[in-house]
C-alpha positions as a Python dict, from the first residue, in 0.01 Angstrom:
ca = {
    (1, 'X'): (0, 0, 0),
    (2, 'X'): (92, 362, 68),
    (3, 'X'): (457, 459, 104),
    (4, 'X'): (653, 767, 207),
    (5, 'X'): (1027, 839, 208),
    (6, 'X'): (1198, 1078, 451),
    (7, 'X'): (1562, 1176, 490),
    (8, 'X'): (1664, 1182, 856),
    (9, 'X'): (1909, 1425, 1017),
    (10, 'X'): (2190, 1168, 1016),
    (11, 'X'): (2144, 1111, 642),
    (12, 'X'): (1965, 780, 677),
    (13, 'X'): (1639, 722, 495),
    (14, 'X'): (1310, 632, 656),
    (15, 'X'): (1064, 438, 443),
    (16, 'X'): (712, 424, 586),
    (17, 'X'): (479, 156, 447),
    (18, 'X'): (106, 156, 533),
    (19, 'X'): (-131, -129, 452),
    (20, 'X'): (-507, -64, 483),
    (21, 'X'): (-738, -294, 680),
    (22, 'X'): (-899, -440, 365),
    (23, 'X'): (-567, -576, 237),
    (24, 'X'): (-484, -710, 584),
    (25, 'X'): (-824, -884, 599),
    (26, 'X'): (-771, -1030, 251),
    (27, 'X'): (-426, -1159, 344),
    (28, 'X'): (-556, -1317, 666),
    (29, 'X'): (-842, -1480, 479),
    (30, 'X'): (-609, -1620, 212),
    (31, 'X'): (-362, -1752, 472),
    (32, 'X'): (-639, -1939, 659),
    (33, 'X'): (-738, -2097, 328),
    (34, 'X'): (-377, -2188, 249),
    (35, 'X'): (-335, -2350, 592),
    (36, 'X'): (-658, -2547, 547),
    (37, 'X'): (-510, -2702, 233),
    (38, 'X'): (-155, -2732, 362),
    (39, 'X'): (-222, -2921, 688),
    (40, 'X'): (-433, -3224, 775),
    (41, 'X'): (-710, -3158, 1026),
    (42, 'X'): (-890, -3475, 1151),
    (43, 'X'): (-1259, -3482, 1057),
    (44, 'X'): (-1226, -3224, 779),
    (45, 'X'): (-1151, -3255, 410),
    (46, 'X'): (-861, -3061, 251),
    (47, 'X'): (-938, -2691, 252),
    (48, 'X'): (-1255, -2725, 462),
    (49, 'X'): (-1126, -2678, 819),
    (50, 'X'): (-1283, -2368, 984),
    (51, 'X'): (-1080, -2096, 1153),
    (52, 'X'): (-1143, -2211, 1514),
    (53, 'X'): (-1010, -2557, 1429),
    (54, 'X'): (-698, -2412, 1262),
    (55, 'X'): (-640, -2177, 1557),
    (56, 'X'): (-682, -2462, 1802),
    (57, 'X'): (-445, -2696, 1615),
    (58, 'X'): (-172, -2449, 1514),
    (59, 'X'): (-207, -2179, 1777),
    (60, 'X'): (-420, -1868, 1774),
    (61, 'X'): (-139, -1646, 1642),
    (62, 'X'): (-6, -1882, 1372),
    (63, 'X'): (-194, -1712, 1090),
    (64, 'X'): (-138, -1352, 1202),
    (65, 'X'): (233, -1419, 1259),
    (66, 'X'): (262, -1563, 908),
    (67, 'X'): (78, -1268, 755),
    (68, 'X'): (297, -1025, 949),
    (69, 'X'): (614, -1187, 817),
    (70, 'X'): (474, -1186, 463),
    (71, 'X'): (386, -816, 487),
    (72, 'X'): (725, -716, 624),
    (73, 'X'): (935, -934, 393),
    (74, 'X'): (719, -889, 84),
    (75, 'X'): (626, -522, 87),
    (76, 'X'): (964, -376, 190),
    (77, 'X'): (1135, -484, -139),
    (78, 'X'): (835, -362, -340),
    (79, 'X'): (850, -23, -166),
    (80, 'X'): (1222, 2, -249),
    (81, 'X'): (1135, -77, -609),
    (82, 'X'): (858, 182, -613),
    (83, 'X'): (1094, 462, -503),
    (84, 'X'): (1403, 328, -686),
    (85, 'X'): (1600, 302, -363),
    (86, 'X'): (1917, 98, -308),
    (87, 'X'): (1981, 42, 65),
    (88, 'X'): (2326, -9, 210),
    (89, 'X'): (2320, -292, 462),
    (90, 'X'): (2020, -431, 650),
    (91, 'X'): (1734, -202, 757),
    (92, 'X'): (1598, -145, 1108),
    (93, 'X'): (1229, -241, 1102),
    (94, 'X'): (973, -89, 1338),
    (95, 'X'): (594, -139, 1334),
    (96, 'X'): (293, 1, 1517),
    (97, 'X'): (145, -340, 1610),
    (98, 'X'): (325, -652, 1724),
    (99, 'X'): (138, -841, 1454),
    (100, 'X'): (-132, -767, 1200),
    (101, 'X'): (-489, -780, 1331),
    (102, 'X'): (-811, -834, 1144),
    (103, 'X'): (-1002, -512, 1083),
    (104, 'X'): (-699, -289, 1154),
    (105, 'X'): (-447, -121, 921),
    (106, 'X'): (-80, -206, 963),
    (107, 'X'): (207, 40, 934),
    (108, 'X'): (578, -24, 957),
    (109, 'X'): (896, 172, 890),
    (110, 'X'): (1234, 70, 754),
    (111, 'X'): (1529, 289, 846),
    (112, 'X'): (1840, 228, 641),
    (113, 'X'): (2154, 386, 511),
    (114, 'X'): (2115, 487, 148),
    (115, 'X'): (2377, 543, -118),
    (116, 'X'): (2509, 899, -78),
    (117, 'X'): (2465, 1126, -379),
    (118, 'X'): (2817, 1252, -438),
    (119, 'X'): (2895, 1515, -698),
    (120, 'X'): (3176, 1572, -949),
    (121, 'X'): (3411, 1870, -945),
    (122, 'X'): (3330, 1931, -1312),
    (123, 'X'): (3086, 1812, -1575),
    (124, 'X'): (3292, 1944, -1864),
    (125, 'X'): (3402, 1699, -2137),
    (126, 'X'): (3659, 1447, -2017),
    (127, 'X'): (4018, 1474, -2148),
    (128, 'X'): (4219, 1152, -2185),
    (129, 'X'): (4546, 1041, -2341),
    (130, 'X'): (4566, 742, -2574),
    (131, 'X'): (4834, 600, -2803),
    (132, 'X'): (4793, 654, -3174),
    (133, 'X'): (4572, 409, -3358),
    (134, 'X'): (4819, 421, -3647),
    (135, 'X'): (5110, 178, -3663),
    (136, 'X'): (5452, 344, -3660),
    (137, 'X'): (5785, 208, -3772),
    (138, 'X'): (5891, 217, -3406),
    (139, 'X'): (5597, -11, -3318),
    (140, 'X'): (5708, -260, -3582),
    (141, 'X'): (6073, -240, -3475),
    (142, 'X'): (5976, -309, -3112),
    (143, 'X'): (5770, -614, -3201),
    (144, 'X'): (6037, -757, -3431),
    (145, 'X'): (6290, -704, -3154),
    (146, 'X'): (6067, -906, -2920),
    (147, 'X'): (6037, -1181, -3183),
    (148, 'X'): (6413, -1172, -3227),
    (149, 'X'): (6451, -1254, -2857),
    (150, 'X'): (6297, -1596, -2918),
    (151, 'X'): (6595, -1692, -3137),
    (152, 'X'): (6886, -1598, -2912),
    (153, 'X'): (7198, -1806, -2851),
    (154, 'X'): (7474, -1800, -2590),
    (155, 'X'): (7848, -1760, -2607),
    (156, 'X'): (8099, -1823, -2331),
    (157, 'X'): (8253, -1522, -2159),
    (158, 'X'): (8616, -1511, -2051),
    (159, 'X'): (8709, -1686, -1728),
    (160, 'X'): (8764, -1349, -1560),
    (161, 'X'): (8410, -1225, -1631),
    (162, 'X'): (8202, -1176, -1318),
    (163, 'X'): (7833, -1258, -1283),
    (164, 'X'): (7610, -952, -1323),
    (165, 'X'): (7269, -883, -1167),
    (166, 'X'): (7091, -925, -1501),
    (167, 'X'): (7328, -1180, -1651),
    (168, 'X'): (7326, -1546, -1752),
    (169, 'X'): (7524, -1829, -1599),
    (170, 'X'): (7565, -2201, -1640),
    (171, 'X'): (7577, -2346, -1291),
    (172, 'X'): (7577, -2666, -1091),
    (173, 'X'): (7333, -2658, -803),
    (174, 'X'): (7246, -2868, -500),
    (175, 'X'): (7028, -2790, -199),
    (176, 'X'): (6940, -2921, 148),
    (177, 'X'): (6634, -2839, 357),
    (178, 'X'): (6641, -2724, 721),
    (179, 'X'): (6663, -3090, 830),
    (180, 'X'): (6980, -3143, 628),
    (181, 'X'): (6802, -3360, 370),
    (182, 'X'): (6888, -3338, 1),
    (183, 'X'): (6633, -3169, -224),
    (184, 'X'): (6653, -3359, -555),
    (185, 'X'): (6404, -3131, -728),
    (186, 'X'): (6654, -2844, -708),
    (187, 'X'): (6963, -3041, -806),
    (188, 'X'): (7121, -2960, -1143),
    (189, 'X'): (7464, -3047, -1288),
    (190, 'X'): (7447, -2799, -1577),
    (191, 'X'): (7174, -2539, -1576),
    (192, 'X'): (7143, -2213, -1768),
    (193, 'X'): (7004, -1955, -1528),
    (194, 'X'): (6903, -1591, -1586),
    (195, 'X'): (6927, -1361, -1286),
    (196, 'X'): (6660, -1107, -1198),
    (197, 'X'): (6355, -1287, -1337),
    (198, 'X'): (6197, -1387, -1004),
    (199, 'X'): (6236, -1762, -1055),
    (200, 'X'): (6476, -1789, -761),
    (201, 'X'): (6475, -1549, -463),
    (202, 'X'): (6638, -1209, -508),
    (203, 'X'): (6873, -1302, -224),
    (204, 'X'): (6986, -1607, -428),
    (205, 'X'): (7079, -1381, -720),
    (206, 'X'): (7263, -1145, -484),
    (207, 'X'): (7486, -1433, -372),
    (208, 'X'): (7581, -1509, -735),
    (209, 'X'): (7672, -1153, -834),
    (210, 'X'): (8050, -1110, -852),
    (211, 'X'): (8131, -1481, -878),
    (212, 'X'): (8345, -1610, -1169),
    (213, 'X'): (8389, -1934, -1358),
    (214, 'X'): (8503, -2210, -1121),
    (215, 'X'): (8386, -2031, -804),
    (216, 'X'): (8184, -2233, -551),
    (217, 'X'): (7973, -2096, -270),
    (218, 'X'): (7746, -2241, -1),
    (219, 'X'): (7484, -2020, 166),
    (220, 'X'): (7157, -2037, 362),
    (221, 'X'): (6836, -1859, 257),
    (222, 'X'): (6510, -1831, 447),
    (223, 'X'): (6224, -1871, 196),
    (224, 'X'): (5938, -1845, 447),
    (225, 'X'): (5802, -1513, 318),
    (226, 'X'): (5971, -1507, -22),
    (227, 'X'): (5761, -1401, -322),
    (228, 'X'): (5966, -1572, -596),
    (229, 'X'): (5838, -1875, -784),
    (230, 'X'): (6060, -2099, -572),
    (231, 'X'): (5953, -1921, -253),
    (232, 'X'): (5589, -1994, -336),
    (233, 'X'): (5664, -2367, -352),
    (234, 'X'): (5924, -2406, -76),
    (235, 'X'): (5911, -2274, 279),
    (236, 'X'): (6174, -2268, 550),
    (237, 'X'): (6553, -2238, 532),
    (238, 'X'): (6737, -2392, 238),
    (239, 'X'): (7114, -2445, 214),
    (240, 'X'): (7236, -2394, -144),
    (241, 'X'): (7569, -2499, -292),
    (242, 'X'): (7643, -2334, -625),
    (243, 'X'): (7933, -2377, -868),
    (244, 'X'): (7968, -2136, -1159),
    (245, 'X'): (8047, -2355, -1458),
    (246, 'X'): (8047, -2069, -1707),
    (247, 'X'): (7941, -1704, -1730),
    (248, 'X'): (7732, -1667, -2045),
    (249, 'X'): (7649, -1379, -2281),
    (250, 'X'): (7320, -1369, -2468),
    (251, 'X'): (7369, -1330, -2844),
    (252, 'X'): (7081, -1208, -3058),
    (253, 'X'): (7061, -1281, -3433),
    (254, 'X'): (7107, -1017, -3700),
    (255, 'X'): (6774, -906, -3842),
    (256, 'X'): (6794, -958, -4218),
    (257, 'X'): (6622, -1147, -4500),
    (258, 'X'): (6802, -1471, -4417),
    (259, 'X'): (6690, -1465, -4053),
    (260, 'X'): (6333, -1370, -4147),
    (261, 'X'): (6317, -1662, -4390),
    (262, 'X'): (6518, -1935, -4218),
    (263, 'X'): (6428, -1871, -3855),
    (264, 'X'): (6100, -1680, -3850),
    (265, 'X'): (5946, -1858, -4149),
    (266, 'X'): (5867, -1556, -4370),
    (267, 'X'): (5951, -1487, -4733),
    (268, 'X'): (6164, -1185, -4649),
    (269, 'X'): (6223, -918, -4388),
    (270, 'X'): (5980, -691, -4573),
    (271, 'X'): (5716, -965, -4557),
    (272, 'X'): (5776, -1002, -4183),
    (273, 'X'): (5741, -628, -4126),
    (274, 'X'): (5416, -621, -4322),
    (275, 'X'): (5268, -906, -4119),
    (276, 'X'): (5380, -754, -3788),
    (277, 'X'): (5227, -419, -3890),
    (278, 'X'): (4897, -590, -3973),
    (279, 'X'): (4891, -768, -3637),
    (280, 'X'): (4963, -450, -3443),
    (281, 'X'): (4693, -263, -3636),
    (282, 'X'): (4437, -533, -3559),
    (283, 'X'): (4525, -544, -3192),
    (284, 'X'): (4512, -167, -3160),
    (285, 'X'): (4173, -164, -3330),
    (286, 'X'): (4047, -436, -3095),
    (287, 'X'): (4191, -280, -2779),
    (288, 'X'): (4122, 88, -2841),
    (289, 'X'): (3752, 91, -2736),
    (290, 'X'): (3836, -75, -2405),
    (291, 'X'): (4137, 151, -2347),
    (292, 'X'): (3922, 455, -2426),
    (293, 'X'): (3659, 343, -2176),
    (294, 'X'): (3916, 262, -1905),
    (295, 'X'): (4094, 595, -1936),
    (296, 'X'): (3761, 779, -1935),
    (297, 'X'): (3657, 605, -1615),
    (298, 'X'): (3994, 671, -1449),
    (299, 'X'): (3969, 1040, -1534),
    (300, 'X'): (3606, 1052, -1423),
    (301, 'X'): (3676, 900, -1083),
    (302, 'X'): (3937, 1169, -1017),
    (303, 'X'): (3655, 1425, -1030),
    (304, 'X'): (3443, 1259, -762),
    (305, 'X'): (3407, 1473, -451),
    (306, 'X'): (3380, 1289, -121),
    (307, 'X'): (3461, 934, -13),
    (308, 'X'): (3265, 628, -117),
    (309, 'X'): (3137, 417, 177),
    (310, 'X'): (3373, 145, 295),
    (311, 'X'): (3093, -110, 322),
    (312, 'X'): (3011, -67, -49),
    (313, 'X'): (3378, -115, -137),
    (314, 'X'): (3383, -430, 76),
    (315, 'X'): (3069, -560, -96),
    (316, 'X'): (3228, -500, -438),
    (317, 'X'): (3544, -673, -315),
    (318, 'X'): (3338, -983, -231),
    (319, 'X'): (3177, -971, -577),
    (320, 'X'): (3517, -953, -744),
    (321, 'X'): (3651, -1240, -535),
    (322, 'X'): (3348, -1454, -613),
    (323, 'X'): (3386, -1390, -987),
    (324, 'X'): (3761, -1451, -973),
    (325, 'X'): (3740, -1788, -798),
    (326, 'X'): (3456, -1899, -1023),
    (327, 'X'): (3671, -1825, -1329),
    (328, 'X'): (3968, -1992, -1164),
    (329, 'X'): (3763, -2304, -1096),
    (330, 'X'): (3633, -2312, -1455),
    (331, 'X'): (3990, -2287, -1586),
    (332, 'X'): (4106, -2577, -1369),
    (333, 'X'): (4386, -2372, -1212),
    (334, 'X'): (4457, -2367, -839),
    (335, 'X'): (4501, -2042, -651),
    (336, 'X'): (4862, -2132, -562),
    (337, 'X'): (4937, -2197, -930),
    (338, 'X'): (4786, -1860, -1021),
    (339, 'X'): (5002, -1680, -765),
    (340, 'X'): (5312, -1861, -886),
    (341, 'X'): (5239, -1783, -1251),
    (342, 'X'): (5211, -1410, -1182),
    (343, 'X'): (5483, -1408, -914),
    (344, 'X'): (5239, -1266, -662),
    (345, 'X'): (5202, -1310, -288),
    (346, 'X'): (4861, -1364, -124),
    (347, 'X'): (4892, -1023, 44),
    (348, 'X'): (4966, -855, -290),
    (349, 'X'): (4664, -1032, -443),
    (350, 'X'): (4438, -904, -164),
    (351, 'X'): (4581, -554, -202),
    (352, 'X'): (4511, -555, -578),
    (353, 'X'): (4154, -682, -532),
    (354, 'X'): (4088, -418, -266),
    (355, 'X'): (4219, -142, -494),
    (356, 'X'): (4016, -269, -788),
    (357, 'X'): (3701, -276, -573),
    (358, 'X'): (3765, 83, -463),
    (359, 'X'): (3814, 191, -826),
    (360, 'X'): (3495, 19, -947),
    (361, 'X'): (3287, 163, -662),
    (362, 'X'): (3426, 513, -715),
    (363, 'X'): (3361, 496, -1088),
    (364, 'X'): (3002, 383, -1025),
    (365, 'X'): (2942, 685, -799),
    (366, 'X'): (3097, 915, -1060),
    (367, 'X'): (2869, 777, -1332),
    (368, 'X'): (2569, 810, -1097),
    (369, 'X'): (2655, 1178, -1048),
    (370, 'X'): (2682, 1236, -1423),
    (371, 'X'): (2351, 1055, -1481),
    (372, 'X'): (2178, 1280, -1225),
    (373, 'X'): (2339, 1586, -1384),
    (374, 'X'): (2196, 1490, -1723),
    (375, 'X'): (1866, 1369, -1568),
    (376, 'X'): (1901, 1032, -1740),
    (377, 'X'): (1595, 813, -1705),
    (378, 'X'): (1552, 438, -1753),
    (379, 'X'): (1228, 311, -1903),
    (380, 'X'): (1057, -19, -1811),
    (381, 'X'): (1115, -128, -2171),
    (382, 'X'): (1492, -80, -2130),
    (383, 'X'): (1488, -291, -1814),
    (384, 'X'): (1290, -568, -1984),
    (385, 'X'): (1529, -562, -2280),
    (386, 'X'): (1821, -639, -2047),
    (387, 'X'): (1645, -958, -1939),
    (388, 'X'): (1552, -1039, -2299),
    (389, 'X'): (1914, -999, -2410),
    (390, 'X'): (2054, -1211, -2125),
    (391, 'X'): (1969, -1539, -2295),
    (392, 'X'): (1776, -1684, -1999),
    (393, 'X'): (1487, -1919, -2072),
    (394, 'X'): (1204, -1717, -1917),
    (395, 'X'): (1305, -1349, -1900),
    (396, 'X'): (962, -1230, -1780),
    (397, 'X'): (962, -1474, -1489),
    (398, 'X'): (1313, -1374, -1382),
    (399, 'X'): (1227, -1005, -1417),
    (400, 'X'): (929, -1051, -1187),
    (401, 'X'): (1148, -1234, -934),
    (402, 'X'): (1386, -940, -936),
    (403, 'X'): (1093, -703, -888),
    (404, 'X'): (953, -900, -591),
    (405, 'X'): (1300, -913, -433),
    (406, 'X'): (1359, -541, -481),
    (407, 'X'): (1655, -592, -715),
    (408, 'X'): (1532, -411, -1025),
    (409, 'X'): (1669, -86, -884),
    (410, 'X'): (2020, -230, -924),
    (411, 'X'): (1944, -318, -1285),
    (412, 'X'): (1818, 34, -1351),
    (413, 'X'): (2129, 181, -1188),
    (414, 'X'): (2354, -27, -1416),
    (415, 'X'): (2159, 75, -1728),
    (416, 'X'): (2170, 439, -1619),
    (417, 'X'): (2547, 425, -1575),
    (418, 'X'): (2597, 265, -1916),
    (419, 'X'): (2387, 538, -2078),
    (420, 'X'): (2589, 805, -1894),
    (421, 'X'): (2919, 648, -2001),
    (422, 'X'): (2814, 641, -2367),
    (423, 'X'): (2723, 1009, -2354),
    (424, 'X'): (3052, 1095, -2182),
    (425, 'X'): (3256, 899, -2437),
    (426, 'X'): (3071, 1070, -2720),
    (427, 'X'): (3220, 1407, -2616),
    (428, 'X'): (3554, 1286, -2477),
    (429, 'X'): (3860, 1485, -2588),
    (430, 'X'): (4149, 1254, -2681),
    (431, 'X'): (4512, 1366, -2677),
    (432, 'X'): (4744, 1140, -2870),
    (433, 'X'): (5044, 1017, -2672),
    (434, 'X'): (5388, 1093, -2814),
    (435, 'X'): (5575, 759, -2772),
    (436, 'X'): (5916, 929, -2755),
    (437, 'X'): (5803, 1178, -2491),
    (438, 'X'): (5636, 899, -2294),
    (439, 'X'): (5953, 689, -2290),
    (440, 'X'): (6165, 991, -2193),
    (441, 'X'): (5929, 1074, -1906),
    (442, 'X'): (5931, 712, -1789),
    (443, 'X'): (6312, 704, -1798),
    (444, 'X'): (6335, 1028, -1602),
    (445, 'X'): (6089, 903, -1344),
    (446, 'X'): (6288, 582, -1304),
    (447, 'X'): (6615, 770, -1258),
    (448, 'X'): (6462, 1011, -1006),
    (449, 'X'): (6312, 739, -787),
    (450, 'X'): (6489, 511, -546),
    (451, 'X'): (6514, 147, -648),
    (452, 'X'): (6246, -76, -497),
    (453, 'X'): (6258, -447, -438),
    (454, 'X'): (5929, -497, -616),
    (455, 'X'): (5659, -273, -757),
    (456, 'X'): (5344, -280, -546),
    (457, 'X'): (5091, -154, -799),
    (458, 'X'): (5076, -24, -1151),
    (459, 'X'): (4810, 138, -1362),
    (460, 'X'): (4717, -47, -1677),
    (461, 'X'): (4974, 32, -1946),
    (462, 'X'): (4864, 210, -2261),
    (463, 'X'): (5134, 39, -2466),
    (464, 'X'): (4989, -198, -2723),
    (465, 'X'): (5160, -529, -2779),
    (466, 'X'): (5097, -748, -3078),
    (467, 'X'): (5100, -1124, -3073),
    (468, 'X'): (5376, -1293, -3271),
    (469, 'X'): (5269, -1313, -3636),
    (470, 'X'): (5195, -1646, -3795),
    (471, 'X'): (5461, -1794, -4019),
    (472, 'X'): (5440, -1768, -4394),
    (473, 'X'): (5344, -2135, -4412),
    (474, 'X'): (5028, -2050, -4211),
    (475, 'X'): (4899, -1803, -4469),
}
């Protein structure tokens, strides 16, 4: 097999594959033999039927058509593998003969769209910002304050106190659907409710604001397109009747030795602070490599010049969706339950997946550019090691299947990107984030922007949270 690659004027690639007459003759001969064993021909033993009999029984072009298909479908992936090409979409196949013919060479071409080779605006070391790996007193204070919130209590406000947008109330609630039927699942005689948490619609909370103890109100809300937890479960118009039994104030405990021992289960407040500090340190240590990689990739993708192809973004989107639903199925959770848990609409979910696919595709192109810049190569041994490390039963067999199907080029591309990323991270310049300056900037940004009903997207936060420490009895 001889192959040649050309770049056409429109940027597409033309792969020409030529097969000499000897290989064509060998393939035709082998296919006749295979057919003689595969089919029953009256008067002849298995494998002994001559060509004229096979042609007469199956049709004169049965063998040549089969060989033609085998050549086209089998040699195209091998030619891609030979030149380390990754096509985008399906190729257009053209050949000189309708079918292979004995004693004649066979040539065909595959014209396809290849991955564009985009460049970066700079190949200088990447600069990123990360939080300190050290645990500060402020980190400990924040985590203890979160733990403190688990042990809150309520006290009654005065009868004149009005409900606030972020307040707590004890209410009596009843509801009817758009047919006028009672909705027992929503009925409550005494229920503590916190506004602004997305459990009920935002419009429900708006109706409560300004009410006082003893006030009663009836109102209709359309939940058809509502993104709250209730809106995910109930559609249509609901008529609510609400009575404010009591406006409540959340009371947090005093942080001292007694609270740390009696409520949190530690020997003292100092013991609690030590355990919290250890937990934060461990989590920072565990999370920092991933945060470092993520921030490096985000910074790298900003340097990419040009747009990544939409069809590659769409392909990555399908990959992400397939992985997501497989994980969801393994966890036993339904898609509706997932949306409700994260207070997300289907449209918001699609938007997030689409953005993630665009990010992943852009980062891949950026790493490809860096790998070309450094002339990074991937050896056959490195490819084989990936299959060896995968844990599959027969890595050599699977590797050969990938080779025959023209998929090894994707494996090499992934290895090349990983090697590029390691080299980039080796020289990355890290600027430590000042927590006070970060909070001040966030506060300023919030005050300068108009209030929104709901945030549409958010970059992964660099703030590290620690899990609640185990009690002293768990030591």
